[in-house]
SELO-868620 format. One line per field, with one value per atom (N, C-alpha, C): residue in one letter; y, x, z. Coordinates in steps of 0.05 Angstrom, whole numbers, plus 32768, in hexadecimal, padded with zeros to 4 digits. Atoms other than C-alpha are relative to their C-alpha. Example, Ala and Ser with C-alpha at 12.3 -4.5 7.8 and 13.67 -1.06 7.14 Angstrom:
r: c(a,a,a,s,s,s)
yy: c(7FE8,7FA6,8018,7FE8,7FEB,8016)
xx: c(8012,80F6,8012,7FF0,8111,7FF1)
zz: c(8000,809C,8000,7FFF,808F,800E)
This chain:
r: c(m,m,m,t,t,t,a,a,a,g,g,g,d,d,d,v,v,v,h,h,h,p,p,p,l,l,l,r,r,r,r,r,r,r,r,r,l,l,l,r,r,r,a,a,a,a,a,a,l,l,l,t,t,t,a,a,a,a,a,a,g,g,g,p,p,p,a,a,a,v,v,v,g,g,g,t,t,t,f,f,f,v,v,v,k,k,k,l,l,l,a,a,a,t,t,t,t,t,t,d,d,d,a,a,a,v,v,v,e,e,e,l,l,l,a,a,a,a,a,a,a,a,a,a,a,a,g,g,g,f,f,f,g,g,g,f,f,f,v,v,v,v,v,v,v,v,v,d,d,d,l,l,l,e,e,e,h,h,h,s,s,s,a,a,a,l,l,l,t,t,t,e,e,e,r,r,r,d,d,d,a,a,a,v,v,v,d,d,d,l,l,l,v,v,v,r,r,r,h,h,h,a,a,a,a,a,a,v,v,v,c,c,c,g,g,g,l,l,l,p,p,p,a,a,a,l,l,l,v,v,v,r,r,r,v,v,v,p,p,p,a,a,a,v,v,v,d,d,d,a,a,a,a,a,a,a,a,a,v,v,v,n,n,n,r,r,r,l,l,l,l,l,l,e,e,e,a,a,a,g,g,g,a,a,a,a,a,a,g,g,g,i,i,i,q,q,q,l,l,l,s,s,s,m,m,m,l,l,l,t,t,t,r,r,r,t,t,t,a,a,a,q,q,q,a,a,a,d,d,d,a,a,a,l,l,l,v,v,v,a,a,a,a,a,a,t,t,t,r,r,r,f,f,f,a,a,a,p,p,p,a,a,a,g,g,g,r,r,r,r,r,r,s,s,s,v,v,v,s,s,s,l,l,l,a,a,a,n,n,n,r,r,r,a,a,a,a,a,a,r,r,r,f,f,f,g,g,g,a,a,a,l,l,l,p,p,p,l,l,l,a,a,a,g,g,g,f,f,f,l,l,l,r,r,r,a,a,a,e,e,e,q,q,q,d,d,d,d,d,d,p,p,p,p,p,p,v,v,v,l,l,l,v,v,v,g,g,g,q,q,q,i,i,i,e,e,e,t,t,t,a,a,a,r,r,r,t,t,t,d,d,d,p,p,p,l,l,l,p,p,p,e,e,e,l,l,l,v,v,v,a,a,a,a,a,a,l,l,l,d,d,d,v,v,v,c,c,c,f,f,f,v,v,v,g,g,g,s,s,s,t,t,t,d,d,d,l,l,l,a,a,a,v,v,v,d,d,d,l,l,l,g,g,g,l,l,l,p,p,p,a,a,a,d,d,d,p,p,p,a,a,a,v,v,v,l,l,l,r,r,r,a,a,a,a,a,a,v,v,v,d,d,d,r,r,r,v,v,v,r,r,r,a,a,a,a,a,a,a,a,a,r,r,r,s,s,s,a,a,a,h,h,h,v,v,v,a,a,a,f,f,f,g,g,g,g,g,g,w,w,w,a,a,a,p,p,p,a,a,a,r,r,r,s,s,s,a,a,a,a,a,a,a,a,a,d,d,d,l,l,l,g,g,g,l,l,l,g,g,g,a,a,a,a,a,a,d,d,d,y,y,y,l,l,l,i,i,i,v,v,v,g,g,g,s,s,s,d,d,d,l,l,l,q,q,q,m,m,m,l,l,l,a,a,a,a,a,a,g,g,g,l,l,l,r,r,r,a,a,a,a,a,a,a,a,a,g,g,g,e,e,e,e,e,e,k,k,k,q,q,q)
yy: c(7FE9,7E22,8015,7FEA,7E65,8009,7FF8,7E7C,8018,7FEA,7EA8,7FFD,8003,7E8E,7FEF,800E,7E7B,7FF1,800B,7E69,7FE2,801E,7E21,7FF3,800B,7E16,8000,7FFF,7E2C,7FEA,8014,7DFF,7FE4,801A,7DC4,7FFA,8004,7DCE,7FFB,8005,7DD4,7FE4,801B,7D94,7FEB,8013,7D71,7FFF,8000,7D86,7FEE,8011,7D5C,7FE4,801A,7D21,7FEC,8015,7CDF,8005,7FFB,7CE9,801E,7FE3,7D2C,800D,7FEF,7D64,8004,8000,7D62,8016,7FEB,7D9F,8002,7FFB,7DBB,801E,7FE3,7DFE,8006,7FF6,7E26,8017,7FEC,7E4F,800C,7FF7,7E58,8011,7FEC,7E91,7FF7,800B,7E65,7FF3,800C,7E52,7FE2,801C,7E0F,7FF0,800E,7DFC,7FFA,8004,7E06,7FEB,8013,7DDF,7FE4,801A,7DA6,7FF5,8009,7DA3,7FF6,8009,7D9E,7FE6,8018,7D69,7FE8,8015,7D41,7FF6,8008,7D3E,800D,7FF2,7D6E,800D,7FF5,7D88,801E,7FE3,7DCF,8007,7FF6,7DFA,8018,7FE9,7E2E,8010,7FEE,7E67,800E,7FF9,7E79,801C,7FE5,7EC3,8003,7FFE,7EB2,7FF6,800C,7E84,7FFC,8001,7E95,801C,7FE6,7ECD,800B,7FF7,7ED4,801C,7FE6,7F19,7FFE,8001,7F2B,7FFD,8003,7F31,7FE2,801C,7EEA,7FF0,800E,7ED2,8003,7FFB,7EF2,7FEE,8010,7ED0,7FE2,801C,7E8C,7FF9,8004,7E93,7FFF,7FFF,7EA5,7FE6,8018,7E6A,7FE8,8017,7E3A,7FFE,8000,7E4F,7FF6,800A,7E42,7FE1,801D,7DFC,7FF2,800C,7DF2,7FF8,8007,7DF0,8016,7FEB,7E16,8008,7FF5,7E43,8012,7FEE,7E60,800F,7FF1,7E92,8002,7FFE,7E8D,801C,7FE5,7ED1,8000,7FFF,7EE2,8010,7FEE,7F16,8009,7FF6,7F33,801C,7FE6,7F6D,8001,8001,7F7B,8008,7FF7,7FA0,7FEB,8015,7F6A,7FE7,8017,7F33,8004,7FFA,7F55,7FFD,8002,7F5A,7FE3,801C,7F10,7FF2,800C,7EFD,800A,7FF6,7F2A,7FF3,800E,7F06,7FE3,801B,7EC5,7FEC,8013,7EA7,7FF2,8010,7E6F,8005,7FFC,7E82,800C,7FF4,7E9E,7FEE,8010,7E76,8013,7FED,7EA0,7FF1,800C,7E8E,800B,7FF8,7E91,800D,7FF6,7E99,7FFA,8003,7EA5,800D,7FF0,7ED7,8001,7FFE,7EDA,8018,7FE7,7F21,7FFC,8006,7F06,7FF1,800F,7ED5,8013,7FED,7F0D,8012,7FEE,7F39,7FF1,8010,7F00,7FFE,8001,7EF7,801B,7FE5,7F42,8007,7FF9,7F47,7FF0,8013,7F0E,7FFF,8001,7F1B,801C,7FE7,7F52,8005,7FF9,7F78,7FF0,7FFA,7F67,7FED,8014,7F2B,800A,7FF7,7F52,801D,7FE5,7F92,8001,8001,7F7D,8014,7FED,7FB3,7FF2,800E,7F9F,800F,7FF6,7FA9,7FEA,8013,7F87,7FFF,7FFD,7F9B,7FED,8014,7F5A,7FE5,801A,7F12,7FF0,800F,7EF5,8008,7FF7,7F1F,7FFE,8003,7F0C,801B,7FE6,7F54,800E,7FF2,7F6D,7FF0,8010,7F35,7FF7,8006,7F24,801B,7FE8,7F5A,8000,7FFE,7F73,7FED,8012,7F4D,7FE3,801B,7F0D,7FF9,8004,7F15,7FFD,8001,7F23,7FE5,8019,7EE6,7FE9,8015,7EBA,8000,7FFF,7ED3,7FF7,8009,7EC6,7FE2,801D,7E80,7FF0,800D,7E6E,8014,7FEC,7E9D,7FF4,800A,7E98,7FEB,8015,7E5A,800C,7FF4,7E6F,7FEA,8013,7E48,800F,7FF3,7E5B,7FEC,8012,7E3E,8004,8000,7E2C,7FF6,8006,7E2D,8005,7FFC,7E3C,7FF6,800A,7E20,8018,7FE8,7E68,800E,7FF4,7E7A,8006,7FFF,7E90,7FE4,801B,7E54,7FF7,8009,7E2B,7FFE,8002,7E1A,801B,7FE6,7E63,800E,7FF3,7E78,7FF8,800A,7E4C,7FFD,8005,7E4C,800C,7FF2,7E7D,7FF7,8009,7E57,7FE8,8019,7E1F,7FEA,8013,7DFD,800A,7FFC,7DFA,7FF0,800C,7DEC,8000,8001,7DD4,8004,7FFB,7DF1,7FF1,8011,7DB8,8008,7FF8,7DD3,8017,7FE9,7E16,7FF7,800A,7DF2,7FF1,800F,7DC3,8013,7FEC,7DFF,800E,7FF2,7E22,7FEF,8013,7DE4,7FFA,8004,7DE2,7FE9,8014,7DBD,7FF4,8013,7D84,7FFB,8004,7D7E,7FE3,801B,7D42,7FF7,8008,7D1B,7FFC,8004,7D0A,801B,7FE5,7D53,800D,7FF5,7D69,7FF3,800E,7D33,8008,7FF7,7D48,801B,7FE5,7D90,7FFF,8003,7D7B,7FF4,800B,7D51,8014,7FEB,7D8D,8012,7FF0,7DB5,7FF1,8010,7D7C,7FFF,8001,7D77,801B,7FE6,7DC2,8003,7FFF,7DBD,7FF0,8011,7D85,800E,7FF2,7DAC,8018,7FE9,7DE9,7FF9,8009,7DBF,800D,7FF7,7DD6,7FEA,8014,7DAD,8003,8000,7D99,7FFB,8003,7DA1,8003,7FFD,7DA2,7FFC,8004,7D9C,7FE8,8017,7D5E,8002,8000,7D58,7FEC,8014,7D1B,7FF4,800C,7CF9,7FEA,8017,7CBD,8009,7FF6,7CE9,800B,7FF2,7D04,7FF2,800E,7CCE,8004,7FFC,7CD5,801C,7FE4,7D20,8005,7FFD,7D14,800A,7FF5,7D26,7FE9,8016,7CE2,8004,7FFA,7CFD,801C,7FE4,7D40,8000,7FFB,7D5B,8011,7FED,7D8D,7FFC,8007,7D76,800D,7FF5,7D9E,7FEF,8012,7D72,800F,7FF4,7D92,801A,7FE8,7DCA,7FFB,8003,7DD3,8002,7FFC,7DEC,7FE8,8017,7DB2,7FE8,8016,7D7F,8003,7FFA,7DA0,7FFB,8003,7DA2,7FE2,801C,7D59,7FF1,800D,7D44,8007,7FF8,7D6C,7FF2,800E,7D4E,7FE3,801C,7D09,7FFC,8002,7D15,8005,7FFA,7D33,7FE9,8017,7CF8,7FE9,8015,7CC8,8005,7FF9,7CEF,7FFA,8003,7CE9,7FE3,801D,7C9D,7FF4)
xx: c(8004,845A,7FF0,800E,8446,7FE8,8017,8400,8006,7FFB,8403,801B,7FE6,8448,7FFD,8004,8443,801A,7FE7,848C,8003,8000,8487,7FEE,8012,844C,800D,7FF1,8476,8015,7FEA,84AF,7FF5,800C,8481,7FF7,8009,8463,8018,7FE8,84A8,800B,7FF7,84BD,7FEF,8013,847F,8005,7FFB,8493,8017,7FE9,84D2,7FFD,8004,84B4,7FF5,800C,849D,7FE2,801D,8458,7FFB,8006,8437,7FF5,8010,8421,7FE5,801B,83D6,7FEF,8011,83A9,7FE7,8018,8368,7FFB,8007,834D,7FE9,8016,8320,7FF4,800E,82EC,7FE8,8017,82B6,8009,7FF8,82B7,7FF6,8006,82AF,8019,7FE9,82E6,7FFB,8005,82C3,800E,7FF3,82E0,801D,7FE4,8326,8003,7FFF,8318,7FFA,8007,82F8,8018,7FE9,8335,8016,7FEC,8363,7FF8,8009,8338,8001,8000,8336,801D,7FE5,8382,800F,7FF1,8395,8018,7FE7,83DC,8001,8001,83CB,7FE7,8016,8395,800A,7FFA,8397,7FE6,8017,8366,7FFF,8001,834E,7FF4,8009,834A,7FFF,8003,8348,7FE5,8019,830D,7FED,8013,82DE,7FF5,800B,82B4,800D,7FF3,82E4,800B,7FF3,82FA,801B,7FE7,833E,7FFA,8007,831C,7FF9,8006,8301,801A,7FE6,8347,800F,7FF2,8365,7FF4,800D,8332,8006,7FFB,833D,801D,7FE4,8389,8005,7FFD,8385,7FF5,800C,8357,8011,7FEF,8384,8018,7FE9,83BE,7FF8,800A,8394,7FFD,8003,8386,801B,7FE6,83D1,8004,8000,83C7,800C,7FF6,83F2,7FEB,8013,83C7,800E,7FF6,83DF,7FE8,8016,83B6,8006,7FFD,83AC,7FF6,8006,83AD,8002,7FFF,83A0,8017,7FEA,83D8,800F,7FF0,840F,7FF8,8006,83F2,8011,7FED,842C,7FF4,800D,8402,7FED,8012,83CD,800F,7FEF,8401,800B,7FF4,8422,7FEB,8015,83E0,7FF9,8006,83D3,8016,7FEA,8418,8001,8001,8411,7FEA,8015,83D1,8007,7FF7,83F8,7FFF,8000,83F4,801B,7FE7,8427,800E,7FF4,8432,7FEC,8010,8417,8002,8001,8400,7FF6,8006,8401,7FF6,800C,83D4,800D,7FF8,83E6,801C,7FE4,8431,800B,7FF6,844E,801B,7FE8,8487,8012,7FED,84C6,7FFB,8006,84B3,7FEB,8015,8475,800C,7FF3,849F,8012,7FEF,84D0,7FEF,8012,8495,7FF6,800A,847B,8015,7FEB,84BE,8004,7FFC,84C6,7FEA,8016,8481,7FFF,8002,848D,801A,7FE6,84D5,8008,7FF5,84F3,801B,7FE5,8531,8015,7FF9,8563,7FF5,800A,8540,7FE7,8018,8501,7FF9,8008,84D9,7FE7,8018,84A4,8004,8000,8493,7FFD,7FFF,84A0,7FF0,800E,8474,7FFF,8003,846F,7FE4,801C,8426,7FEE,8010,840A,8003,8000,83FC,8019,7FE8,8438,8018,7FEA,8466,7FF8,800B,843D,7FFB,8009,8426,8016,7FEA,846B,800E,7FF2,847E,801B,7FE6,84B5,800F,7FF1,84EC,8005,7FFC,84FA,8015,7FEB,853B,7FF7,8009,851A,7FEB,8014,84DF,800D,7FF2,850D,800F,7FF1,8537,7FED,8014,84F9,7FF6,800A,84E1,8016,7FEA,8526,8003,7FFD,8529,7FE8,8019,84E0,7FEF,800F,84C8,7FE6,8019,8483,8005,7FFE,8479,7FF4,8009,8472,7FFA,800A,844A,7FF8,8007,8445,7FF1,8011,840E,8008,7FFB,8422,7FE7,801A,83E2,7FFE,8000,83F6,801B,7FE7,8429,8012,7FF1,8440,800B,7FF3,8470,801E,7FE3,84B7,800B,7FF5,84E7,7FFA,800B,84CA,8014,7FEE,8508,8008,7FF9,851B,7FE8,8018,84D3,7FF9,8009,84C9,8017,7FE8,8510,7FFE,8001,8500,7FE8,8018,84C1,8005,7FFF,84B4,7FF2,8011,8480,7FFA,8009,8476,7FE7,801A,842C,7FF3,800C,840B,7FE2,801D,83C5,7FF4,8007,83AC,7FE6,8019,8366,8004,7FFA,837D,8013,7FED,83B6,7FF1,800F,8384,7FF0,800F,835A,8014,7FEC,8399,8009,7FF7,83AC,7FE9,8016,8366,7FEE,8013,8327,7FF1,7FF7,831C,801E,7FE3,8365,8007,7FF6,838A,800E,7FF4,839B,801E,7FE3,83E0,800E,7FF4,83EF,8000,8002,83D6,8014,7FEE,83FE,801D,7FE5,843D,8006,7FFD,8432,8004,7FFD,842A,801C,7FE5,8469,8016,7FEC,848F,8002,8000,847A,800D,7FF3,848F,801E,7FE3,84D2,800D,7FF5,84DC,8004,7FFE,84CE,8018,7FE9,8501,801A,7FE8,8534,8007,7FFB,852B,8003,7FFD,852E,7FEB,8017,84E9,7FEB,8015,84AD,7FED,8013,847A,7FE4,801A,8430,7FEA,8017,83EA,7FE7,801A,83A0,7FF2,8010,8374,7FE5,801A,8329,7FFD,8000,8336,801C,7FE6,8374,8005,7FFD,8367,8004,7FFD,8368,801C,7FE6,83AF,8012,7FEE,83D5,7FF8,8009,83AA,8005,7FFA,83B8,801E,7FE3,8403,800B,7FF8,8407,8007,7FF9,841A,801A,7FE7,845F,7FFF,8001,8445,800A,7FF7,8465,7FEB,8013,842C,7FE6,8018,83E6,7FE8,8019,83A6,7FE9,8016,8368,7FE6,801B,8325,7FFF,8004,8309,7FE9,8016,82D9,7FE5,8019,82A4,7FFA,8004,82AE,7FF6,8008,82A9,7FE4,801B,826B,7FEB,8012,824A,7FFC,8002,825A,7FF0,800F,823F,7FE2,801C,81FF,7FF2,800C,81F4,7FFB,8003,81FF,7FE8,8016,81CF,7FE5,8019,819A,7FF8,8006,819F,7FF5,8009,8196,7FE3,801A,8159,7FEB,8013,8139,7FFA,8004,8140,7FEA)
zz: c(8012,791E,800F,7FF3,793A,7FEF,800F,7927,7FEE,8013,78E9,7FF1,800D,78D4,7FE7,8019,788B,7FF7,800A,7884,8003,7FFE,789F,7FEC,8014,7870,7FE5,801A,7834,8000,7FFF,784B,7FFD,8002,7852,7FE3,801B,780D,7FED,8011,77ED,8004,7FFA,7810,7FF2,800D,77F4,7FE2,801D,77AD,7FF8,8006,77B2,800C,7FF3,77D8,7FEB,8011,77BA,7FFE,8004,779C,8000,8003,778D,8019,7FED,77BB,7FF3,800C,77B0,800E,7FF6,77B8,7FF0,800F,779F,7FFE,8003,7786,8013,7FF0,77B5,7FF1,800F,7790,800F,7FF0,77C5,8017,7FEB,77F7,801B,7FE6,7834,800B,7FF4,7864,8005,7FFE,786B,7FEA,8016,7827,8006,7FF8,7841,8016,7FEA,7881,7FF6,800B,785A,7FF0,800F,782C,8013,7FED,7868,800D,7FF3,7889,7FED,8014,7848,7FFB,8004,7847,7FEA,8014,7810,800C,7FF6,7816,7FFE,8004,77FF,7FF2,8010,77E1,7FEF,8010,77AA,7FFE,8001,77B4,7FE4,801D,776E,7FFB,8007,775C,7FE1,801D,7711,7FF7,8009,7705,8018,7FEB,773E,8004,7FF8,775C,801A,7FE8,7797,7FFE,7FFE,77AC,800E,7FF1,77C9,801E,7FE4,780D,8006,7FFC,7805,8001,8001,77F2,801A,7FE6,7830,8016,7FEC,785C,7FFD,8005,783B,8007,7FFA,7840,801E,7FE2,788A,800D,7FF4,7899,7FF9,8007,7873,8013,7FED,78A0,801B,7FE6,78DE,7FFE,8004,78C1,7FFB,8006,78B5,7FE3,801C,786A,7FEF,8011,7838,7FEB,8014,780C,7FED,8015,77CB,7FF5,800D,77A3,7FE3,801D,7758,7FF7,800A,7736,7FE1,801D,76EC,7FF5,8009,76E9,8019,7FE9,7715,8006,7FF4,773C,801A,7FEA,776B,801B,7FE7,779F,800B,7FF8,77A1,800A,7FF8,77A4,801B,7FE6,77DF,8016,7FEB,7805,8005,7FFC,77FA,800F,7FF2,7811,801D,7FE5,784E,8010,7FF2,785F,8007,7FF9,7861,7FE9,8016,781B,7FFE,8002,7812,7FE6,801A,77CA,7FEC,8015,7789,7FE7,8018,774C,7FE9,8015,770C,7FE7,8018,76D1,7FE7,801B,7688,7FFF,8001,768F,7FE4,801B,764A,7FFC,8004,7651,8019,7FEA,767B,8011,7FF1,768E,8015,7FEC,76B2,8018,7FEA,76DA,8011,7FF2,76EB,8012,7FF0,7702,8018,7FE9,772E,8016,7FED,774F,800E,7FF5,7759,8014,7FEF,7779,801A,7FE9,77AA,8010,7FF2,77C0,8009,7FF7,77EA,7FF4,800A,77D3,8010,801C,77BA,7FEB,8013,779A,7FF1,800D,7789,8009,7FFA,7793,8012,7FEE,77C5,8017,7FEA,77F8,801A,7FE6,7840,8015,7FE9,787D,8015,7FEB,78C0,800B,7FF5,78CC,7FF1,800E,78B1,800C,7FF4,78C1,7FFA,8008,789B,8012,7FEE,78C8,801D,7FE5,7905,800D,7FF7,790B,8011,7FF3,791F,8015,7FEC,794E,7FF6,800C,791E,7FFB,8007,791A,7FE1,801C,78D4,7FF5,8009,78CD,8000,7FFE,78E4,7FEB,8015,78B4,7FE5,801A,7879,7FFD,8001,788B,7FFB,8004,7890,7FE3,801B,784C,7FEC,8011,782E,8001,7FFD,784A,7FF5,8009,7839,7FF1,800F,7802,7FF6,800C,77E2,7FEA,8014,77B8,7FE6,801A,776E,7FEC,8014,773B,7FE7,801A,76F1,7FEF,8011,76C4,7FE3,801D,767D,7FF2,800B,7655,7FE2,801C,760E,7FF5,800C,75DD,7FF8,8009,75CD,8018,7FE9,7604,7FFA,8001,760F,8006,7FFA,7614,801C,7FE7,764C,8017,7FEA,7675,800C,7FF6,767A,800D,7FF6,7686,801D,7FE5,76C4,8013,7FF0,76E0,801C,7FE6,7719,8011,7FF2,772F,8011,7FF2,775F,7FF1,800E,7733,7FE4,801B,76E8,7FFC,7FFF,76E2,7FE4,801B,76A1,8004,8000,7697,7FE8,8017,766C,7FF3,800C,7661,7FEC,8012,7644,7FEA,8014,7620,7FEA,8014,75FE,7FEE,8010,75E7,7FED,8011,75CE,7FE9,8016,75A5,7FED,8012,7587,8009,7FF7,759C,7FE8,7FEC,7598,7FFE,8001,75AB,7FFB,8005,7590,801A,7FE6,75D0,7FFE,8002,75B5,7FFF,8002,75A5,801C,7FE5,75EA,8012,7FEE,760D,7FFA,8007,75E6,800C,7FF5,75FC,801E,7FE3,7645,8006,7FFC,763F,7FFC,8004,7625,8019,7FE7,7663,8016,7FEB,7690,7FFC,8006,766D,8006,7FF9,7675,801E,7FE3,76BF,800A,7FF8,76C6,7FF8,8009,769D,8012,7FEF,76C9,801E,7FE4,7709,8012,7FEF,7721,8000,7FFE,7735,7FE9,8015,7701,800C,7FF5,770E,7FEB,8011,76F1,800F,7FF4,76FD,7FF3,8009,76F7,800D,7FF3,7703,8016,7FEB,772D,8002,7FFC,7749,7FEB,8012,771C,7FE3,801C,76DD,7FFB,8003,76E9,7FEB,8012,76C3,7FE3,801C,7684,7FF6,8008,7684,7FFF,8000,7686,801A,7FE5,76D0,8013,7FEF,76EA,8010,7FF2,76FD,800D,7FF5,7719,801C,7FE5,7757,8010,7FF5,7763,7FF0,800E,7752,800E,7FF6,775A,7FF5,8007,775A,8004,7FFF,7749,800E,7FF0,7773,8013,7FEE,77AC,7FF1,800F,777B,7FEF,8011,774C,8010,7FEF,7784,800B,7FF6,77A1,7FE9,8016,775C,7FF9,8006,774F,8015,7FEB,7792,7FFF,8002,7788,7FE9,8017,7743,8007,7FF9,775E,8013,7FED,7798,7FF3,800E,776B,7FEE,8011,773C,8011,7FEF,7776,8009,7FF7,778E,7FEA,8016,7749,7FFA,8006,7747,8010)
């Protein structure tokens, strides 16, 4: 893989989505490239840089995405909404894909596709003056062909029971991701475990019907099955911040004994 070439990373992540067992990643919420390097060293298959639930800036996200590529780790970026210009900058920095929160309407999915695909498949603006195009080392035709063959990985989070019909909503994505925490709140707290599990099962069934990967988040790998994610193809486990906090609490408790 040539330095700066995100396309093999996307290809590898897509292959992992159809392999036996899930592709396992974690959220990155801390503005230090050490978090990405630690995730790679720990054996995670990808990271998701979190621009929704963190204090990260776009500049931070760009730095984290670039360092992930150096580590040979696919890095997606989670965004709260489709801002086409911001999405393009993240992709030009080398993001392997985009994960969109709170997907409820087909128009949102259409906007995500349009922002991440060049014409005729979308409306993304093209430039070669960026890392993803190897700063012009790729000719325009070659870059467009690489993007067509290995486009950005698209993940949509289903976090409410009130959506457009799910199979149609997620059909253009790579991953249909159930946001079980927001979904539980949407269903009413304390959520009836049976009702929540049925809602998760509906999201999984929609993913299978649409022939896209099914994914979700768990606080620990061991918790996935109880959350209905035992058959997940794309599993995000915790976050760098969560793991650091848990380790600090454990260490502080030991010190007090």
